[in-house]
C-alpha positions as CSV (number, residue, x, y, z in Angstrom):
1,M,11.9,7.7,20.1
2,S,12.9,10.2,17.5
3,K,10.5,12.8,16.3
4,V,9.1,13.0,12.7
5,I,9.3,16.3,10.9
6,I,6.0,16.9,9.3
7,D,6.4,18.7,6.0
8,T,4.1,21.4,4.7
9,S,2.4,19.0,2.2
10,A,1.4,16.6,5.0
11,W,0.1,19.4,7.2
12,I,-2.0,20.7,4.4
13,D,-3.5,17.3,3.9
14,F,-4.2,17.0,7.6
15,F,-5.8,20.5,7.8
16,R,-8.2,19.7,5.0
17,R,-9.9,17.4,7.6
18,Q,-10.3,14.6,5.1
19,T,-9.6,11.1,6.1
20,T,-6.5,10.3,4.1
21,P,-3.5,8.1,4.9
22,V,-1.2,11.1,5.3
23,G,-3.8,13.1,7.3
24,D,-4.3,10.0,9.6
25,A,-0.5,9.6,9.9
26,V,-0.1,13.3,11.0
27,A,-2.9,12.9,13.5
28,G,-1.3,9.8,14.9
29,L,2.1,11.5,15.3
30,V,0.6,14.5,17.0
31,E,-1.4,12.2,19.4
32,R,1.7,10.2,20.3
33,D,3.8,13.3,20.7
34,E,6.1,12.2,17.9
35,A,5.5,15.2,15.6
36,A,8.0,18.0,15.1
37,I,8.1,21.2,13.0
38,T,10.9,23.4,11.8
39,G,11.2,27.0,10.5
40,P,10.8,26.4,6.7
41,V,7.6,24.5,7.3
42,V,6.3,27.2,9.7
43,S,7.0,29.9,7.0
44,E,5.3,27.9,4.2
45,L,2.2,27.3,6.4
46,L,1.9,30.9,7.5
47,Q,2.2,32.2,3.9
48,G,-0.7,30.0,2.8
49,L,-3.3,31.0,5.5
50,K,-6.6,32.2,4.1
51,N,-8.8,33.2,7.0
52,R,-9.0,33.8,10.8
53,K,-9.9,30.2,11.6
54,E,-6.8,28.9,9.9
55,I,-4.7,31.5,11.7
56,E,-6.1,30.4,15.1
57,T,-5.7,26.7,14.3
58,L,-2.1,27.1,13.2
59,G,-1.3,29.4,16.1
60,G,-2.5,26.8,18.5
61,L,-0.6,24.0,16.8
62,L,2.7,26.0,16.8
63,H,2.5,26.2,20.5
64,V,2.2,22.4,21.1
65,I,4.3,20.8,18.4
66,P,8.1,20.6,19.3
67,Y,10.1,23.0,17.2
68,I,13.5,22.1,15.8
69,E,15.8,25.1,15.2
70,V,17.7,25.5,11.9
71,I,21.4,25.9,12.6
72,R,24.4,27.0,10.6
73,T,25.5,23.5,9.7
74,D,22.0,22.8,8.3
75,W,22.4,25.7,5.8
76,E,25.9,24.4,4.9
77,Q,24.6,20.9,4.3
78,T,21.7,22.3,2.3
79,G,24.0,24.2,0.0
80,S,26.2,21.1,-0.5
81,L,23.3,18.8,-1.2
82,L,21.7,21.3,-3.7
83,L,25.1,21.6,-5.5
84,R,25.4,17.8,-5.8
85,L,21.8,17.5,-7.1
86,R,22.3,20.3,-9.6
87,Q,25.4,18.6,-10.9
88,R,23.2,15.6,-11.6
89,G,20.6,17.8,-13.3
90,I,18.1,17.6,-10.4
91,S,16.5,20.7,-9.1
92,V,14.6,20.9,-5.8
93,P,13.3,23.8,-3.7
94,L,15.7,25.2,-1.1
95,T,13.1,24.8,1.6
96,D,12.8,21.1,1.0
97,A,16.6,20.6,1.0
98,L,16.8,22.6,4.3
99,I,14.0,20.5,5.9
100,A,15.9,17.4,4.8
101,A,19.2,18.7,6.3
102,V,17.5,19.3,9.6
103,G,16.1,15.8,9.5
104,R,19.5,14.3,8.8
105,R,21.2,16.2,11.6
106,T,18.5,15.4,14.2
107,G,17.9,11.8,13.1
108,C,14.3,12.6,12.3
109,A,12.4,11.1,9.4
110,V,10.2,13.4,7.3
111,L,6.5,12.8,6.6
112,T,5.7,14.3,3.2
113,L,3.7,14.0,0.0
114,D,6.4,15.9,-1.9
115,H,8.2,13.9,-4.5
116,H,11.4,16.1,-4.2
117,F,12.3,14.4,-0.9
118,A,13.1,11.2,-2.8
119,H,16.4,12.9,-3.8
120,L,17.2,14.5,-0.5
121,E,19.0,11.8,1.5
122,V,16.7,11.8,4.5
123,P,14.6,8.9,5.9
124,L,10.9,9.2,4.9
125,Q,8.2,8.3,7.3
126,P,5.8,5.8,5.8
127,F,2.1,6.5,5.8
């Protein structure tokens, strides 16, 4: 079975420890070993840490969740996708487009709360 890349917005929902559909979906994916993470998500999560407990929690998580490397073709696909979207008057963050490119290359869906992903030509994991 293919992994699901968990986007930053879904991880944040999960870390808040509230029972939400997305938080429950993240927990289920982690428990079933179906969760994955990639560089842009790691960077976004690290830059938002607020205290030692969050640092320890994220550090433990990063050692057990499978990591998908970003490769050169992901960057090329990201640039092409962003160009096509810009030509249609749509602007999305580079990091979201890069996560989508990794998902397309690897056949992974993305679990997210971010509305930008509706434009990014990647399967979305329902929650």
